[in-house]
C-alpha positions in Angstrom: -40.6 86.3 -70.8 -39.1 88.8 -73.3 -35.7 88.0 -74.7 -32.8 90.5 -74.4 -30.9 91.5 -77.5 -27.1 91.1 -77.5 -24.9 94.2 -77.6 -23.4 94.8 -81.0 -20.1 96.7 -81.5 -20.5 100.4 -81.0 -20.8 102.3 -84.3 -20.8 105.9 -83.2 -17.8 108.0 -82.3 -19.6 110.3 -79.8 -20.4 108.6 -76.5 -24.1 108.4 -75.6 -25.6 110.8 -73.0 -25.9 109.1 -69.6 -29.6 108.6 -68.5 -30.5 107.4 -65.0 -33.5 105.1 -64.5 -36.3 107.2 -62.9 -36.4 107.6 -59.2 -39.5 107.5 -57.0 -42.5 105.3 -56.6 -43.9 105.4 -60.2 -43.9 102.3 -62.3 -44.5 103.7 -65.8 -42.8 106.6 -67.5 -43.3 108.2 -70.9 -40.5 109.2 -73.2 -41.0 111.6 -76.1 -40.8 115.1 -77.6 -43.9 116.4 -75.8 -43.3 118.5 -72.7 -46.0 116.3 -71.0 -43.7 113.2 -71.1 -41.8 112.2 -68.0 -38.6 112.4 -70.1 -39.0 115.1 -72.8 -36.4 114.9 -75.6 -36.0 118.0 -77.8 -35.1 116.2 -81.0 -37.3 116.2 -84.1 -36.5 112.5 -84.8 -38.3 111.7 -81.5 -42.1 111.2 -81.7 -44.3 113.3 -79.4 -45.0 110.2 -77.3 -42.2 107.8 -78.4 -41.8 105.0 -75.8 -42.5 103.9 -72.3 -40.2 102.7 -69.6 -41.9 100.3 -67.1 -40.6 99.2 -63.7 -41.5 95.5 -62.9 -40.6 93.1 -60.2 -38.0 91.6 -62.6 -36.5 94.9 -63.7 -37.1 97.6 -66.4 -39.0 97.1 -69.7 -38.8 99.5 -72.6 -41.6 99.6 -75.2 -41.7 101.6 -78.4 -45.1 103.2 -79.0 -45.2 102.8 -82.8 -42.9 105.8 -83.2 -41.9 107.0 -86.6 -38.1 106.6 -86.2 -38.1 103.7 -83.8 -36.5 102.8 -80.5 -33.3 100.8 -80.4 -31.6 98.9 -77.5 -27.9 98.2 -78.1 -28.4 98.8 -81.8 -31.4 96.5 -82.2 -34.9 97.7 -83.0 -37.1 97.3 -80.0 -40.2 95.2 -80.8 -42.6 94.6 -78.0 -41.4 95.0 -74.4 -37.6 94.8 -74.2 -35.7 94.3 -70.9 -33.1 97.0 -70.2 -30.4 97.3 -67.6 -27.7 99.8 -66.6 -25.1 99.9 -69.3 -27.5 99.4 -72.2 -27.5 102.0 -75.0 -30.9 103.1 -76.0 -31.9 105.3 -78.9 -35.1 107.2 -79.5 -34.9 108.3 -83.1 -31.4 109.8 -83.3 -31.2 110.6 -79.6 -28.9 108.1 -78.0 -28.5 107.4 -74.2 -26.5 105.1 -72.0 -28.7 103.8 -69.1 -27.2 104.0 -65.6 -28.5 102.8 -62.3 -30.8 105.0 -60.2 -31.9 104.7 -56.6 -34.3 101.8 -57.2 -33.1 99.8 -60.3 
């Protein structure tokens, strides 16, 4: 089972943008700069297809897809599949979000 990184002290002055977990029946969602991604982020530090968010029986897993500027969870670089929950701060390049519960977390 993947281990979950601890939350370091916040280092930014601006609060992260809230981001709800996806709704609906899908189990895998793409994140990136491409308009074809499920979550398209208009930021040049985000790769075209940057990461995936996967719904599992045990919760959500975030995976960086070898992006140029990396994916971070609570300040730690995501390596492999990383469990995420509501309240976690995730960064795709310089774009920072705070995860919040959706309909089916």
